mmCIF file of the N, C-alpha and C atoms, coordinates in Angstrom:
data_MODEL
# 
_entry.id   MODEL 
# 
loop_
_atom_site.group_PDB 
_atom_site.id 
_atom_site.type_symbol 
_atom_site.label_atom_id 
_atom_site.label_alt_id 
_atom_site.label_comp_id 
_atom_site.label_asym_id 
_atom_site.label_entity_id 
_atom_site.label_seq_id 
_atom_site.pdbx_PDB_ins_code 
_atom_site.Cartn_x 
_atom_site.Cartn_y 
_atom_site.Cartn_z 
_atom_site.occupancy 
_atom_site.B_iso_or_equiv 
_atom_site.pdbx_formal_charge 
_atom_site.auth_seq_id 
_atom_site.auth_comp_id 
_atom_site.auth_asym_id 
_atom_site.auth_atom_id 
_atom_site.pdbx_PDB_model_num 
ATOM 1   N N  . MET A 1 1  ? -57.948 33.966 5.185   1.00 0.00 ? 1  MET A N  1 
ATOM 2   C CA . MET A 1 1  ? -56.656 34.600 5.012   1.00 0.00 ? 1  MET A CA 1 
ATOM 3   C C  . MET A 1 1  ? -56.753 35.667 3.927   1.00 0.00 ? 1  MET A C  1 
ATOM 4   N N  . PRO A 1 2  ? -56.333 36.887 4.250   1.00 0.00 ? 2  PRO A N  1 
ATOM 5   C CA . PRO A 1 2  ? -56.320 37.914 3.198   1.00 0.00 ? 2  PRO A CA 1 
ATOM 6   C C  . PRO A 1 2  ? -55.203 37.640 2.198   1.00 0.00 ? 2  PRO A C  1 
ATOM 7   N N  . ASN A 1 3  ? -55.439 38.012 0.979   1.00 0.00 ? 3  ASN A N  1 
ATOM 8   C CA . ASN A 1 3  ? -54.467 37.778 -0.087  1.00 0.00 ? 3  ASN A CA 1 
ATOM 9   C C  . ASN A 1 3  ? -53.737 39.078 -0.416  1.00 0.00 ? 3  ASN A C  1 
ATOM 10  N N  . GLN A 1 4  ? -53.145 39.708 0.599   1.00 0.00 ? 4  GLN A N  1 
ATOM 11  C CA . GLN A 1 4  ? -52.446 40.972 0.399   1.00 0.00 ? 4  GLN A CA 1 
ATOM 12  C C  . GLN A 1 4  ? -50.967 40.792 0.735   1.00 0.00 ? 4  GLN A C  1 
ATOM 13  N N  . MET A 1 5  ? -50.151 41.537 0.021   1.00 0.00 ? 5  MET A N  1 
ATOM 14  C CA . MET A 1 5  ? -48.717 41.519 0.299   1.00 0.00 ? 5  MET A CA 1 
ATOM 15  C C  . MET A 1 5  ? -48.450 42.343 1.556   1.00 0.00 ? 5  MET A C  1 
ATOM 16  N N  . PHE A 1 6  ? -47.466 41.960 2.318   1.00 0.00 ? 6  PHE A N  1 
ATOM 17  C CA . PHE A 1 6  ? -47.070 42.735 3.477   1.00 0.00 ? 6  PHE A CA 1 
ATOM 18  C C  . PHE A 1 6  ? -45.550 42.805 3.523   1.00 0.00 ? 6  PHE A C  1 
ATOM 19  N N  . GLU A 1 7  ? -45.052 43.797 4.211   1.00 0.00 ? 7  GLU A N  1 
ATOM 20  C CA . GLU A 1 7  ? -43.615 44.029 4.279   1.00 0.00 ? 7  GLU A CA 1 
ATOM 21  C C  . GLU A 1 7  ? -43.119 43.694 5.676   1.00 0.00 ? 7  GLU A C  1 
ATOM 22  N N  . VAL A 1 8  ? -41.987 42.995 5.729   1.00 0.00 ? 8  VAL A N  1 
ATOM 23  C CA . VAL A 1 8  ? -41.390 42.628 7.006   1.00 0.00 ? 8  VAL A CA 1 
ATOM 24  C C  . VAL A 1 8  ? -40.137 43.471 7.193   1.00 0.00 ? 8  VAL A C  1 
ATOM 25  N N  . ALA A 1 9  ? -39.953 44.007 8.369   1.00 0.00 ? 9  ALA A N  1 
ATOM 26  C CA . ALA A 1 9  ? -38.771 44.821 8.651   1.00 0.00 ? 9  ALA A CA 1 
ATOM 27  C C  . ALA A 1 9  ? -37.532 43.942 8.637   1.00 0.00 ? 9  ALA A C  1 
ATOM 28  N N  . SER A 1 10 ? -36.478 44.440 8.009   1.00 0.00 ? 10 SER A N  1 
ATOM 29  C CA . SER A 1 10 ? -35.229 43.699 7.920   1.00 0.00 ? 10 SER A CA 1 
ATOM 30  C C  . SER A 1 10 ? -34.387 43.941 9.167   1.00 0.00 ? 10 SER A C  1 
ATOM 31  N N  . PRO A 1 11 ? -33.730 42.903 9.687   1.00 0.00 ? 11 PRO A N  1 
ATOM 32  C CA . PRO A 1 11 ? -32.854 43.103 10.846  1.00 0.00 ? 11 PRO A CA 1 
ATOM 33  C C  . PRO A 1 11 ? -31.510 43.724 10.460  1.00 0.00 ? 11 PRO A C  1 
ATOM 34  N N  . PHE A 1 12 ? -31.268 43.871 9.164   1.00 0.00 ? 12 PHE A N  1 
ATOM 35  C CA . PHE A 1 12 ? -29.998 44.398 8.686   1.00 0.00 ? 12 PHE A CA 1 
ATOM 36  C C  . PHE A 1 12 ? -30.142 45.862 8.304   1.00 0.00 ? 12 PHE A C  1 
ATOM 37  N N  . GLU A 1 13 ? -29.038 46.593 8.462   1.00 0.00 ? 13 GLU A N  1 
ATOM 38  C CA . GLU A 1 13 ? -29.037 47.992 8.048   1.00 0.00 ? 13 GLU A CA 1 
ATOM 39  C C  . GLU A 1 13 ? -29.116 48.065 6.533   1.00 0.00 ? 13 GLU A C  1 
ATOM 40  N N  . GLU A 1 14 ? -29.797 49.091 6.064   1.00 0.00 ? 14 GLU A N  1 
ATOM 41  C CA . GLU A 1 14 ? -29.876 49.263 4.615   1.00 0.00 ? 14 GLU A CA 1 
ATOM 42  C C  . GLU A 1 14 ? -28.566 49.826 4.101   1.00 0.00 ? 14 GLU A C  1 
ATOM 43  N N  . ILE A 1 15 ? -28.013 49.165 3.089   1.00 0.00 ? 15 ILE A N  1 
ATOM 44  C CA . ILE A 1 15 ? -26.805 49.668 2.459   1.00 0.00 ? 15 ILE A CA 1 
ATOM 45  C C  . ILE A 1 15 ? -27.021 49.668 0.957   1.00 0.00 ? 15 ILE A C  1 
ATOM 46  N N  . ASP A 1 16 ? -26.357 50.562 0.306   1.00 0.00 ? 16 ASP A N  1 
ATOM 47  C CA . ASP A 1 16 ? -26.425 50.624 -1.145  1.00 0.00 ? 16 ASP A CA 1 
ATOM 48  C C  . ASP A 1 16 ? -25.281 49.791 -1.690  1.00 0.00 ? 16 ASP A C  1 
ATOM 49  N N  . LEU A 1 17 ? -25.602 48.684 -2.347  1.00 0.00 ? 17 LEU A N  1 
ATOM 50  C CA . LEU A 1 17 ? -24.561 47.779 -2.827  1.00 0.00 ? 17 LEU A CA 1 
ATOM 51  C C  . LEU A 1 17 ? -23.670 48.435 -3.868  1.00 0.00 ? 17 LEU A C  1 
ATOM 52  N N  . ALA A 1 18 ? -24.214 49.335 -4.644  1.00 0.00 ? 18 ALA A N  1 
ATOM 53  C CA . ALA A 1 18 ? -23.397 50.017 -5.650  1.00 0.00 ? 18 ALA A CA 1 
ATOM 54  C C  . ALA A 1 18 ? -22.293 50.818 -4.979  1.00 0.00 ? 18 ALA A C  1 
ATOM 55  N N  . ASP A 1 19 ? -22.597 51.456 -3.846  1.00 0.00 ? 19 ASP A N  1 
ATOM 56  C CA . ASP A 1 19 ? -21.565 52.209 -3.127  1.00 0.00 ? 19 ASP A CA 1 
ATOM 57  C C  . ASP A 1 19 ? -20.509 51.277 -2.564  1.00 0.00 ? 19 ASP A C  1 
ATOM 58  N N  . GLY A 1 20 ? -20.911 50.126 -2.047  1.00 0.00 ? 20 GLY A N  1 
ATOM 59  C CA . GLY A 1 20 ? -19.961 49.172 -1.495  1.00 0.00 ? 20 GLY A CA 1 
ATOM 60  C C  . GLY A 1 20 ? -19.010 48.653 -2.553  1.00 0.00 ? 20 GLY A C  1 
ATOM 61  N N  . GLU A 1 21 ? -19.534 48.388 -3.739  1.00 0.00 ? 21 GLU A N  1 
ATOM 62  C CA . GLU A 1 21 ? -18.685 47.914 -4.823  1.00 0.00 ? 21 GLU A CA 1 
ATOM 63  C C  . GLU A 1 21 ? -17.715 49.003 -5.253  1.00 0.00 ? 21 GLU A C  1 
ATOM 64  N N  . GLY A 1 22 ? -18.174 50.235 -5.265  1.00 0.00 ? 22 GLY A N  1 
ATOM 65  C CA . GLY A 1 22 ? -17.307 51.350 -5.637  1.00 0.00 ? 22 GLY A CA 1 
ATOM 66  C C  . GLY A 1 22 ? -16.168 51.526 -4.661  1.00 0.00 ? 22 GLY A C  1 
ATOM 67  N N  . LEU A 1 23 ? -16.460 51.343 -3.379  1.00 0.00 ? 23 LEU A N  1 
ATOM 68  C CA . LEU A 1 23 ? -15.413 51.469 -2.370  1.00 0.00 ? 23 LEU A CA 1 
ATOM 69  C C  . LEU A 1 23 ? -14.365 50.371 -2.532  1.00 0.00 ? 23 LEU A C  1 
ATOM 70  N N  . ALA A 1 24 ? -14.814 49.166 -2.835  1.00 0.00 ? 24 ALA A N  1 
ATOM 71  C CA . ALA A 1 24 ? -13.871 48.066 -3.038  1.00 0.00 ? 24 ALA A CA 1 
ATOM 72  C C  . ALA A 1 24 ? -12.999 48.338 -4.257  1.00 0.00 ? 24 ALA A C  1 
ATOM 73  N N  . ASP A 1 25 ? -13.624 48.855 -5.331  1.00 0.00 ? 25 ASP A N  1 
ATOM 74  C CA . ASP A 1 25 ? -12.857 49.189 -6.528  1.00 0.00 ? 25 ASP A CA 1 
ATOM 75  C C  . ASP A 1 25 ? -11.851 50.293 -6.241  1.00 0.00 ? 25 ASP A C  1 
ATOM 76  N N  . ASP A 1 26 ? -12.273 51.301 -5.475  1.00 0.00 ? 26 ASP A N  1 
ATOM 77  C CA . ASP A 1 26 ? -11.365 52.391 -5.126  1.00 0.00 ? 26 ASP A CA 1 
ATOM 78  C C  . ASP A 1 26 ? -10.182 51.881 -4.308  1.00 0.00 ? 26 ASP A C  1 
ATOM 79  N N  . ALA A 1 27 ? -10.441 50.955 -3.395  1.00 0.00 ? 27 ALA A N  1 
ATOM 80  C CA . ALA A 1 27 ? -9.358  50.401 -2.572  1.00 0.00 ? 27 ALA A CA 1 
ATOM 81  C C  . ALA A 1 27 ? -8.373  49.627 -3.442  1.00 0.00 ? 27 ALA A C  1 
ATOM 82  N N  . LEU A 1 28 ? -8.899  48.854 -4.395  1.00 0.00 ? 28 LEU A N  1 
ATOM 83  C CA . LEU A 1 28 ? -8.006  48.108 -5.290  1.00 0.00 ? 28 LEU A CA 1 
ATOM 84  C C  . LEU A 1 28 ? -7.219  49.051 -6.184  1.00 0.00 ? 28 LEU A C  1 
ATOM 85  N N  . ASP A 1 29 ? -7.866  50.117 -6.663  1.00 0.00 ? 29 ASP A N  1 
ATOM 86  C CA . ASP A 1 29 ? -7.165  51.094 -7.488  1.00 0.00 ? 29 ASP A CA 1 
ATOM 87  C C  . ASP A 1 29 ? -6.051  51.770 -6.697  1.00 0.00 ? 29 ASP A C  1 
ATOM 88  N N  . ALA A 1 30 ? -6.334  52.127 -5.457  1.00 0.00 ? 30 ALA A N  1 
ATOM 89  C CA . ALA A 1 30 ? -5.322  52.774 -4.619  1.00 0.00 ? 30 ALA A CA 1 
ATOM 90  C C  . ALA A 1 30 ? -4.156  51.825 -4.363  1.00 0.00 ? 30 ALA A C  1 
ATOM 91  N N  . GLN A 1 31 ? -4.478  50.551 -4.132  1.00 0.00 ? 31 GLN A N  1 
ATOM 92  C CA . GLN A 1 31 ? -3.421  49.564 -3.896  1.00 0.00 ? 31 GLN A CA 1 
ATOM 93  C C  . GLN A 1 31 ? -2.579  49.380 -5.156  1.00 0.00 ? 31 GLN A C  1 
ATOM 94  N N  . SER A 1 32 ? -3.212  49.343 -6.322  1.00 0.00 ? 32 SER A N  1 
ATOM 95  C CA . SER A 1 32 ? -2.476  49.197 -7.578  1.00 0.00 ? 32 SER A CA 1 
ATOM 96  C C  . SER A 1 32 ? -1.579  50.403 -7.824  1.00 0.00 ? 32 SER A C  1 
ATOM 97  N N  . LEU A 1 33 ? -2.088  51.600 -7.540  1.00 0.00 ? 33 LEU A N  1 
ATOM 98  C CA . LEU A 1 33 ? -1.273  52.805 -7.716  1.00 0.00 ? 33 LEU A CA 1 
ATOM 99  C C  . LEU A 1 33 ? -0.061  52.788 -6.802  1.00 0.00 ? 33 LEU A C  1 
ATOM 100 N N  . GLU A 1 34 ? -0.256  52.333 -5.561  1.00 0.00 ? 34 GLU A N  1 
ATOM 101 C CA . GLU A 1 34 ? 0.870   52.274 -4.624  1.00 0.00 ? 34 GLU A CA 1 
ATOM 102 C C  . GLU A 1 34 ? 1.914   51.257 -5.092  1.00 0.00 ? 34 GLU A C  1 
ATOM 103 N N  . ILE A 1 35 ? 1.449   50.107 -5.539  1.00 0.00 ? 35 ILE A N  1 
ATOM 104 C CA . ILE A 1 35 ? 2.381   49.079 -6.034  1.00 0.00 ? 35 ILE A CA 1 
ATOM 105 C C  . ILE A 1 35 ? 3.151   49.599 -7.236  1.00 0.00 ? 35 ILE A C  1 
ATOM 106 N N  . ASN A 1 36 ? 2.466   50.252 -8.158  1.00 0.00 ? 36 ASN A N  1 
ATOM 107 C CA . ASN A 1 36 ? 3.129   50.781 -9.351  1.00 0.00 ? 36 ASN A CA 1 
ATOM 108 C C  . ASN A 1 36 ? 4.121   51.881 -8.989  1.00 0.00 ? 36 ASN A C  1 
ATOM 109 N N  . ALA A 1 37 ? 3.777   52.719 -8.017  1.00 0.00 ? 37 ALA A N  1 
ATOM 110 C CA . ALA A 1 37 ? 4.687   53.779 -7.596  1.00 0.00 ? 37 ALA A CA 1 
ATOM 111 C C  . ALA A 1 37 ? 5.949   53.190 -6.974  1.00 0.00 ? 37 ALA A C  1 
ATOM 112 N N  . ARG A 1 38 ? 5.774   52.173 -6.130  1.00 0.00 ? 38 ARG A N  1 
ATOM 113 C CA . ARG A 1 38 ? 6.945   51.535 -5.515  1.00 0.00 ? 38 ARG A CA 1 
ATOM 114 C C  . ARG A 1 38 ? 7.806   50.852 -6.564  1.00 0.00 ? 38 ARG A C  1 
ATOM 115 N N  . ARG A 1 39 ? 7.168   50.203 -7.533  1.00 0.00 ? 39 ARG A N  1 
ATOM 116 C CA . ARG A 1 39 ? 7.919   49.530 -8.599  1.00 0.00 ? 39 ARG A CA 1 
ATOM 117 C C  . ARG A 1 39 ? 8.715   50.555 -9.408  1.00 0.00 ? 39 ARG A C  1 
ATOM 118 N N  . ALA A 1 40 ? 8.102   51.707 -9.696  1.00 0.00 ? 40 ALA A N  1 
ATOM 119 C CA . ALA A 1 40 ? 8.791   52.749 -10.460 1.00 0.00 ? 40 ALA A CA 1 
ATOM 120 C C  . ALA A 1 40 ? 10.000  53.279 -9.687  1.00 0.00 ? 40 ALA A C  1 
ATOM 121 N N  . LEU A 1 41 ? 9.856   53.437 -8.365  1.00 0.00 ? 41 LEU A N  1 
ATOM 122 C CA . LEU A 1 41 ? 10.985  53.905 -7.555  1.00 0.00 ? 41 LEU A CA 1 
ATOM 123 C C  . LEU A 1 41 ? 12.140  52.907 -7.590  1.00 0.00 ? 41 LEU A C  1 
ATOM 124 N N  . VAL A 1 42 ? 11.816  51.634 -7.493  1.00 0.00 ? 42 VAL A N  1 
ATOM 125 C CA . VAL A 1 42 ? 12.855  50.604 -7.512  1.00 0.00 ? 42 VAL A CA 1 
ATOM 126 C C  . VAL A 1 42 ? 13.530  50.560 -8.876  1.00 0.00 ? 42 VAL A C  1 
ATOM 127 N N  . GLU A 1 43 ? 12.729  50.605 -9.941  1.00 0.00 ? 43 GLU A N  1 
ATOM 128 C CA . GLU A 1 43 ? 13.309  50.565 -11.286 1.00 0.00 ? 43 GLU A CA 1 
ATOM 129 C C  . GLU A 1 43 ? 14.179  51.790 -11.536 1.00 0.00 ? 43 GLU A C  1 
ATOM 130 N N  . ASN A 1 44 ? 13.741  52.949 -11.045 1.00 0.00 ? 44 ASN A N  1 
ATOM 131 C CA . ASN A 1 44 ? 14.517  54.174 -11.215 1.00 0.00 ? 44 ASN A CA 1 
ATOM 132 C C  . ASN A 1 44 ? 15.840  54.059 -10.458 1.00 0.00 ? 44 ASN A C  1 
ATOM 133 N N  . ALA A 1 45 ? 15.788  53.521 -9.249  1.00 0.00 ? 45 ALA A N  1 
ATOM 134 C CA . ALA A 1 45 ? 17.017  53.358 -8.455  1.00 0.00 ? 45 ALA A CA 1 
ATOM 135 C C  . ALA A 1 45 ? 17.973  52.392 -9.146  1.00 0.00 ? 45 ALA A C  1 
ATOM 136 N N  . GLU A 1 46 ? 17.441  51.312 -9.713  1.00 0.00 ? 46 GLU A N  1 
ATOM 137 C CA . GLU A 1 46 ? 18.293  50.356 -10.419 1.00 0.00 ? 46 GLU A CA 1 
ATOM 138 C C  . GLU A 1 46 ? 18.905  50.992 -11.662 1.00 0.00 ? 46 GLU A C  1 
ATOM 139 N N  . SER A 1 47 ? 18.134  51.807 -12.361 1.00 0.00 ? 47 SER A N  1 
ATOM 140 C CA . SER A 1 47 ? 18.656  52.491 -13.547 1.00 0.00 ? 47 SER A CA 1 
ATOM 141 C C  . SER A 1 47 ? 19.767  53.460 -13.176 1.00 0.00 ? 47 SER A C  1 
ATOM 142 N N  . LEU A 1 48 ? 19.591  54.175 -12.048 1.00 0.00 ? 48 LEU A N  1 
ATOM 143 C CA . LEU A 1 48 ? 20.634  55.104 -11.602 1.00 0.00 ? 48 LEU A CA 1 
ATOM 144 C C  . LEU A 1 48 ? 21.897  54.356 -11.221 1.00 0.00 ? 48 LEU A C  1 
ATOM 145 N N  . ARG A 1 49 ? 21.765  53.231 -10.535 1.00 0.00 ? 49 ARG A N  1 
ATOM 146 C CA . ARG A 1 49 ? 22.949  52.442 -10.165 1.00 0.00 ? 49 ARG A CA 1 
ATOM 147 C C  . ARG A 1 49 ? 23.673  51.935 -11.420 1.00 0.00 ? 49 ARG A C  1 
ATOM 148 N N  . LEU A 1 50 ? 22.909  51.492 -12.412 1.00 0.00 ? 50 LEU A N  1 
ATOM 149 C CA . LEU A 1 50 ? 23.503  51.000 -13.647 1.00 0.00 ? 50 LEU A CA 1 
ATOM 150 C C  . LEU A 1 50 ? 24.219  52.143 -14.381 1.00 0.00 ? 50 LEU A C  1 
ATOM 151 N N  . ALA A 1 51 ? 23.596  53.304 -14.428 1.00 0.00 ? 51 ALA A N  1 
ATOM 152 C CA . ALA A 1 51 ? 24.210  54.450 -15.111 1.00 0.00 ? 51 ALA A CA 1 
ATOM 153 C C  . ALA A 1 51 ? 25.500  54.872 -14.402 1.00 0.00 ? 51 ALA A C  1 
ATOM 154 N N  . ARG A 1 52 ? 25.513  54.830 -13.092 1.00 0.00 ? 52 ARG A N  1 
ATOM 155 C CA . ARG A 1 52 ? 26.709  55.215 -12.339 1.00 0.00 ? 52 ARG A CA 1 
ATOM 156 C C  . ARG A 1 52 ? 27.843  54.205 -12.546 1.00 0.00 ? 52 ARG A C  1 
ATOM 157 N N  . SER A 1 53 ? 27.475  52.945 -12.718 1.00 0.00 ? 53 SER A N  1 
ATOM 158 C CA . SER A 1 53 ? 28.521  51.933 -12.872 1.00 0.00 ? 53 SER A CA 1 
ATOM 159 C C  . SER A 1 53 ? 29.153  51.974 -14.247 1.00 0.00 ? 53 SER A C  1 
ATOM 160 N N  . LEU A 1 54 ? 28.502  52.590 -15.209 1.00 0.00 ? 54 LEU A N  1 
ATOM 161 C CA . LEU A 1 54 ? 29.051  52.648 -16.566 1.00 0.00 ? 54 LEU A CA 1 
ATOM 162 C C  . LEU A 1 54 ? 30.054  53.715 -16.706 1.00 0.00 ? 54 LEU A C  1 
# 
């Protein structure tokens, strides 16, 4: 038996894990921005209703 290293072809596509993690972070950031924007709209609407009632 030869004592040499050999490479086996992977059945999976090569992906860069750093890019995958970045995409997940970007998706979470986008979701957080959307939630914060909606919350700001609701708070602004509530403030306007309160100001009108005074």
